[in-house]
C-alpha positions as CSV (number, residue, x, y, z in Angstrom):
1,M,0.2,-16.6,-1.4
2,A,-2.6,-14.2,-2.4
3,G,-1.6,-14.2,-6.1
4,S,-0.4,-10.7,-6.0
5,S,2.9,-8.8,-6.1
6,I,4.1,-6.6,-3.3
7,F,5.9,-3.3,-3.5
8,T,7.2,-1.1,-0.8
9,L,7.4,2.7,-0.8
10,N,10.0,4.9,0.7
11,S,8.6,6.4,3.9
12,R,10.4,9.7,3.1
13,L,8.4,10.4,-0.1
14,N,5.7,13.1,-0.2
15,A,2.2,12.5,-1.3
16,S,2.8,13.4,-5.0
17,M,5.7,10.9,-5.2
18,V,3.7,8.2,-3.5
19,S,0.7,8.6,-5.9
20,V,2.8,7.9,-9.0
21,P,3.8,4.3,-8.2
22,L,0.4,3.6,-6.7
23,E,-1.1,4.6,-10.1
24,H,1.5,2.8,-12.2
25,S,1.3,-0.4,-10.2
26,Q,-2.5,-0.4,-10.1
27,A,-2.3,-1.1,-6.4
28,K,-5.3,-2.8,-4.9
29,I,-4.4,-2.6,-1.2
30,L,-2.3,0.0,0.6
31,F,-0.9,-0.9,4.0
32,V,0.0,2.3,5.9
33,D,1.7,2.9,9.2
34,Y,-0.3,5.3,11.4
35,Q,2.5,7.8,11.2
36,L,2.2,8.1,7.5
37,L,-1.6,8.1,7.3
38,E,-1.7,11.8,6.3
39,V,0.7,11.2,3.4
40,A,-1.4,8.2,2.3
41,H,-4.6,10.2,2.3
42,S,-3.1,13.0,0.3
43,A,-1.6,10.5,-2.2
44,L,-5.0,8.9,-2.6
45,D,-6.6,12.3,-3.1
46,L,-4.1,13.1,-5.9
47,L,-4.7,9.7,-7.4
48,C,-8.5,10.2,-7.3
49,K,-8.1,13.4,-9.3
50,R,-5.9,11.8,-12.0
51,T,-7.7,8.5,-12.7
52,S,-11.1,7.0,-12.7
53,S,-9.6,3.7,-11.6
54,K,-10.8,2.2,-8.3
55,L,-8.6,3.4,-5.4
56,P,-6.7,0.9,-3.3
57,I,-8.2,-0.4,-0.1
58,L,-6.5,1.4,2.8
59,V,-5.3,-0.8,5.7
60,L,-4.1,1.0,8.8
61,I,-1.2,-0.5,10.8
62,A,-1.7,1.1,14.2
63,D,0.8,1.4,17.0
64,S,-1.4,0.1,19.7
65,D,-5.1,-0.8,20.4
66,S,-5.2,2.2,22.8
67,D,-4.4,4.9,20.2
68,S,-7.7,6.7,19.9
69,T,-6.3,9.9,18.3
70,I,-6.4,8.4,14.8
71,D,-9.4,9.3,12.6
72,T,-10.4,5.9,11.2
73,S,-13.4,7.1,9.3
74,S,-11.6,6.7,5.9
75,I,-9.9,3.5,6.8
76,S,-11.1,0.3,5.1
77,Y,-9.5,-2.1,7.6
78,E,-7.2,-2.0,10.7
79,Y,-4.4,-4.5,10.2
80,K,-4.9,-6.6,13.4
81,M,-8.6,-6.8,12.8
82,L,-8.0,-7.9,9.2
83,L,-5.8,-10.7,10.4
84,A,-8.2,-11.7,13.1
85,N,-11.1,-11.9,10.7
86,G,-9.2,-13.8,8.0
87,D,-10.8,-16.8,6.3
88,K,-9.2,-19.9,7.7
89,R,-10.2,-21.8,4.6
90,F,-8.3,-19.4,2.3
91,E,-6.7,-21.4,-0.5
92,I,-3.1,-20.4,-1.4
93,V,-2.7,-19.1,-5.0
94,R,0.4,-20.7,-6.3
95,S,2.6,-19.2,-9.1
96,K,2.1,-20.7,-12.5
97,S,5.8,-20.1,-13.3
98,E,9.0,-19.3,-11.5
99,M,9.0,-16.2,-13.7
100,D,5.9,-14.7,-12.1
101,P,6.8,-11.5,-10.3
102,I,6.5,-11.4,-6.5
103,S,7.7,-7.9,-6.0
104,V,8.0,-4.5,-7.8
105,N,10.8,-2.1,-6.8
106,Y,10.6,1.6,-7.2
107,T,13.9,3.5,-6.6
108,S,12.4,7.1,-6.5
109,E,15.6,8.1,-8.2
110,T,17.7,7.5,-5.1
111,T,20.4,5.9,-7.2
112,Q,20.6,8.8,-9.6
113,G,24.0,9.9,-8.3
114,L,25.4,6.4,-9.0
115,K,24.9,6.8,-12.8
116,E,28.0,7.5,-14.9
């Protein structure tokens, strides 16, 4: 409804492996669980070294409002606050064609063993 495609990343990937699909997909926003924040920061650091493109906006998905151990200085938004401050007049961006992509899938070569 925002006129974008979504892609998910395997939570077991390291920063180097996360930075590749972030660069390839030209991600604009990165939603990250607080437990994977370190990996996300490292991936963005690697991406920054490889490209002059604008880095994705980092949105933190925190476990609870009371978790004060997370360093939020490099976070663009916190997910709950982002939702709470949303524009109620936002106009849905509809697909122009049923062929417009809504998601991108990266396998991270987890299916390599299935090739014959």
